[in-house]
N, C-alpha and C positions, 0 to 999 in steps of 0.2 A: 647916412650911409651912402656911399658914391656908387652908382652901377656902371660898369665897363662893359659895353657891348661890342661884339665883333661883327655886327652884321653889316653887310655891303651896303653902301648908301643907294645904289640903284635897285636893290632887290626888291621885287614887287610885295614881298611880304614884311620887309624891314620894319615899316612903320606900325603894321600891327603887333608884331613879336615885340618891339621895343615897348609898346603900351602895356602888353601882358607883362613884359619883363618887370616894369616898375610895379605893376600890381602885385606881383609875387614878391618882390623883396623891399617894397617901401610901405607895404601894409603893416605898421606898427612895427617895422624894422624887424621882421621875424625871418630866420631861416626855418622854414616849416620842415625840411627833411632832417635838420640838425635836432629840432625839437623831437621829431618820431624817435630819433637814436637815443637820446637822452632818456626815454621812457623804458629802454629795453632792460635793464637791471630790475625794475619793478615788475615788468612783464614776466621775466623769468621767474621771479620769487611768487608772482600771484598764480602762475598757472601749472607749475611743476606737479604739485601733489595731485591737483585735479586731473592733469593729464595721465599720472601714473594709476590713478583709480579708474579712468575711463579705459585705459589699455587693459587692466585686469578684467573688466566687465566684458570687453569685446572679444578677447582672445582667450578661448576656453583652454583649460590644460589639456586635453586629449589632442587638440588640434596642435598646440605648441610641442608636444613631445612628438608626435607624428611627422612634423615638418621636416623636409629634407632639402627644399630650394625654395628661395624667396625672389621674387621680382619687385622691384620699386620703381614706379613710373611715374613721370609727371612731364610737363612743359613749361619752359622759363624758370623762374625763382623754384618751383616745385620741382623740377628736373635736378636743378643744382642742390635742393635739400636731399634728394635722393643719393646723389653723388658723394654728399658731405656725410652721409650716415651709413653707407655700404660698409664701411670699415667697423662701425660700431656694431651692426648686426653680425658680423663676423668675429669680432674680438668679445664682444659681451656675451651674445647668445649662443656663438659657435654654429651659425646657420650659413651655409654658401648662399652669397647673395649676389644680385646683379642689378645694379642701378642702369636704366635705360630711359632714353627719350621716348614718349608714349608714341610716337610714329614708327620709331624703329622696332618697338616691340608689338604694336599692334598690326602692322601690316608685314612685318618680316619675323620677329623673334618667335611669336605666338605659334606659328606654323608648325614648329618642330614637334609639337605634342600631337599633331596629325599623323606623325611617322610611326610605322610599325615599333613596337618596343619602347615608344615614349608615351603612349595613351595611359598606360598604366601608372606613370609617374605623376600624373596631372592630381591624383588625390592626396598626394603628399607635397604639392607644390602650392605656392599662393602667391598671388598679387596685391602690393598695395598701391592704389592710384591716388597720389596726392594733387588736389586741386583746391585752392583757396576759394575760389568763387564756386567750384562745384560744377561749373558750366563747360568747361574746356572739351571741345567735342573729341579731340584724339585720345585724351586721357579716358574718358567715358568709353569710347571705343575699345581701347586696350583692356579696360575692365569686363566689358560686355563679351568680347571676343575669348578671353581667358575663362570666363564663367560658363560660357557655351562648350568649352572643353574639358570643364570638370575641375578647374583650379579654384581653390577657395579665394574669394576677393573681398577686399577691404578698401574703404574709401576714407581719406584723411582729408576731411573739409570743414568748412566753417559752419555747416549746419545739417541736421538729419533731413532736411527737406529739399537739398539740392540734388539736381539730376544725377550727380554721380553717386550721391548717397543712395538713391533709389535703385541704381543699376547694381551696386555691390551687394554681396551677402551680408556685410556688416559695415557699419560706420564709426569712425572715431572723430569726434567734433572738436575743432580747434578754433572756436570764436575767440578773437583777439580784437576787441573794439578799437577802432582807430581813434586816435585822440583828435577831438574836434579842433579845427582853428577858424578864425574869424572870417578869412577870405574864402574858405570853401575850396582851397587848393588841392588838386590830386597829387599825392606825394609818392615818389618811389617807394616800393614795397620794403619794409624793415620788420614790423611788429608781424605781419603775416608770415614772413620767411622764419622768424624765430619759433613762431608757434609750430610751424610744420616741423623743424628741427626738433623741438622738445617733445612732440608727439612721438615722431619716430624713434627716438631715444627712450621714450618711455615703453614703446613696442618692444624695442630690443630688451630692455631690462624684464618686461614681463615674460618674454619667451625665455629668458635665461633662467629665472626663478622657477617657472613650471618645468623646465628640464633638469632642475636640481642642480644648477650652477650656482656658485656663490656670488650673487650679484650686490650685496650690501656695500662693498667699498665703490662701485660704480655709481649706486644710488647716493651715497654720501657725496660723491664728487659732483654729481649733476645738481644736488641741493645747494651746493656752494657757487655755483655758476653766477648767480646773481650777483653776489659780491664781487666775483671776478670781473664781471662786466663793467661794475660801477668803478673798479679800479683801473681798468682798461680806458675807459672814458677820460678818467682823469690823467692819465700819463699820455693819451694820444692826441686830446683836442687840440691844445694849442700846436703842437708839433704838425698835425694835419693841416691846420690853416697856414702856417708858416710855408709848408711844402706846397700846397695850392698857390700861394703867392709867388713863389720862386719858378714855378712850372707853368705859368699863364701863357708863356710863348708856344708850348707844346700843342700838337695838332692831334695825337693819338698817344694811347698808353696800352702797355702790356702787363698782364697780371698772371705770375706762374705760380702754381703750387703742384704738390703730389699727393696721393693718397687722398685723404678725406679733404684736404686744402685743394685739391683739384676743383672741387667743388667750390670753395671758397674763392678761388681765383675766377671762376666762371661768374659767380654772383658779383663779385667786386666790379668786374668790367662791364656787367649789366647795369650797375649803379651809375656807372659813370656816363653810359649811353643814355640813361633815362633821365639823370639829373641835368647834364650839360649838352647832350647830343654829340659829345665828342666820339671819335672811333676809337674802340677799346676792345681788346682782344684777351680772352682767359685761356690760358694755356698750361699744359703740362710741363714740369721742369725739364724733364728728359726730351720732350718733344721741341722745347725751344732750342735745345741744342741742334736739332735736327732741321730747324725751320727758320725761326726769327733771327737766327744768328747771321743768316744772310741777307737779312733787311738792308737796305741802303741808307734809310735815314739813321745817322750814327747816334744822335742823342736822345733817342726816345726814352721818356721816363718808363722804367720797368720795375715792377714791385715784384720782388721775390718773397713769396710768403712760405714760411718753414716753421715746423713744430720743433725743429732741431733734435729730433729723435729718428725715425726710421730714414727720413729723408736727408739727414744732415751732410753725410759725405758727398754725395751727388750735388746738393744744393751748395756747398762750398766750391766744388769744381765749376759748376755753371756761373756762378757769382763772378769767379776770376774772369772766365770768358765774356761774360757781359761786360765787365770792366776794360777787359784788354781791347775790346772794339768800339769803346767809347759810348756805352749806354750810361744813362743816368740811372742808377740802380738805387732802390729804395728797399732795403730789407725791412721786411715785417717778421718778427720774431718774438718769443717769449721774452719778458723782462729779465735781463742778466744772462741771456743765453744766445747772444748775438755771435752769428758765424764770424764776423769780423766788424771792426769799428771803423773801417774806411769807406763808409758810404753813408748815404742819408738813412735814417733808421726809424721806424715806428714800433713800439712795443704794445704787447698785450700781456695780460697775467699770465704766469705760469700755470699750465694744466696738463693733462694728459692730452696725447695726440688724438685720441677718440674724441674729445670735446672742444678741441681747438676751433672746429667751424664756428662755434659759438661766439669766440672772442676775436679771431684773426681778422674777421671781416669788418670789425668796428672801426679800427683806423682809416680803412679805404673808403668806407661809407661815409666818414666824416670828411675827407679829402674830396669826395665827389660833392658833397653838401657844399662845402667852401667854394670850391671851383665854380659850381652854379651860381653861387651868391656873387662872387667877385666878376664873373663875367656877365652877369644879369640875364643869364639864360633860363627861360621858363621851363620847368619840368616838362618831359614828354614832348619838347618843341612845341607846347602849347597846343597839341593836336592840329597843328596847320599843315599846309603844303599837301592836303588830301588825307591827312591821317584823321581818324575818328575813334571815339571810344564807344560807339555804337556797335552793338552785337559783339562787344569784347575784341574791338578792332577794325570795326568799319569794313572796308574792303578786303582787309587780311582775313577777315571771317573766322576768328580763333574759336567764337562759341556757336557759330552758325555754319561751319563748313560741313560737307556731306559726310554722314555717318555711314561706315562700312561695317557690318556685323556678319 
């Protein structure tokens, strides 16, 4: 395998990063991010039933029936999982739901429960705080501040011993062991994100069943997602690599999606940032037409992620606009349901728009994995240039930030 690096020759960190890049991509010729992605179908099949049972245990029937408002919060991938499943809670369970960044909820959103007339709503409202590590300060803060105001609080996290698990009224554990690799490389999150998604879907199904809604078709659809993920990888692996080869000249990427796939777009952009360090933006399809439409770089690779359902008509219009101004459009849509054939295309297995986030992100993750490999870029910039993994981010203090309660 040949590594192609874009490091500037006089960069003070170029030699260090080059060494790390070779360690990443010439150790047994492994693309570790791709290897993680290939395990996702079996992960879905392995954890779905257990997570459904966990949701039944944690969410009692009286609570589910009384629930009138749900907030799902998190940071990073956990926030994107909240965005991706907001539609599921409303479609499957029939519960008005708001997905929010933990900072926005804890410092701003939660205070409306202090206002006259809102305090009594707290007993019929709930917060699900999503944190894989269980130690992200802002999400813990949101759970604690909601709990203090009388909201029911739940933690979706990897262990019942994590700080967020201790802070919440109840915990739903999502332990999804990482697949070990010989080099001990820290890989962009894929399995942990899928585990969070599946647990949130399980919660939506549990609430629906407790409220007397017919959730069996949704349960059956979720049970099929492992095989659909396997089919998606088969369809998209080679095209994703070819696309990565064709776009090596690009310096930035835009990912667009609507509804549940807005969360997908944000997650896909995050994987490019983590894998190759390239600038990447996750944007709503409608907002692209108001903002990125005016960006001066003409040929920015722009991924249009669509379920070709509720978003179909607007996605088709926006795709035309993208092409008219010269964007390199990559449509990501269900197999056999492309908006049009006049652009690059990555497919995922057909499914309900509710569950599209489990599949639509796979082609873009593969693209990110191959781009990092082809460029010889170390994941997470090898934590160089002042970056650190200590304390969940070193100076960024993801897990050691001041807690406001």
